[in-house]
C-alpha positions, -999 to +999 in steps of 0.1 A: +175+324+537+137+324+535+136+286+539+158+289+570+136+316+585+105+296+578+121+265+594+130+286+625+094+300+627+079+265+623+100+252+651+089+281+673+053+276+665+055+239+672+072+245+706+047+273+715+017+252+707+030+219+722+006+204+746+006+168+759-022+148+742-051+143+765-069+110+761-107+115+758-134+090+756-152+088+722-186+096+738-173+129+751-170+143+716-198+144+689-186+157+655-221+152+641-233+181+662-214+204+638-235+192+608-269+208+600-299+190+584-287+201+549-253+185+555-234+218+559-204+215+583-197+244+606-162+252+618-159+244+655-154+276+675-129+261+700-107+239+678-075+257+687-081+250+724-097+215+723-083+198+692-050+182+688-025+195+662-020+167+637+006+185+615+021+218+605+041+225+573+053+253+551+046+256+514+072+277+495+055+292+465+067+322+443+031+334+443+031+335+481+044+313+508+020+296+532+018+278+565-006+249+569-019+237+603-042+206+606-062+199+638-081+167+647-111+165+671-105+151+706-095+114+704-090+114+666-053+107+666-055+080+693-083+062+674-064+065+641-033+050+656-053+020+670-075+014+639-057+028+609-087+050+600-106+079+615-138+072+635-172+083+621-178+119+633-141+128+634-136+165+626-104+177+609-098+214+606-071+228+583-059+264+585-039+280+557-020+312+564-002+334+540+031+347+552+046+382+551+083+387+549+101+419+558+137+429+567+139+446+601+169+463+617+181+433+638+162+402+624+142+390+595+105+390+603+081+365+589+045+370+599+013+350+593-020+363+580-050+341+579-063+332+545-089+304+550-099+277+573-121+247+566-133+216+583-144+183+571 
């Protein structure tokens, strides 16, 4: 039942976040701007609006189920498809959400709560 509900939720999330990929020139994005002089990488503030969703999946774990979302900087997927590798300066952001599960009067509710987000 939980797997079925997670599958339904994943489908809804995928449909809700679907956006046709926009081709952008490589020079319009500079991932190196997110790295300071010490080599620390900052999470981009606009990744949910500008980055392309590369993948979403659910992890079923007795300690707590999770939803994983991976985003790629503009042009990353197109470059990867052409060259088989990511370009220098490509930024990937992975969000990991814990899920809550509760029985409601008419439906089973599964909600997301943000746990961590990282970029590399």
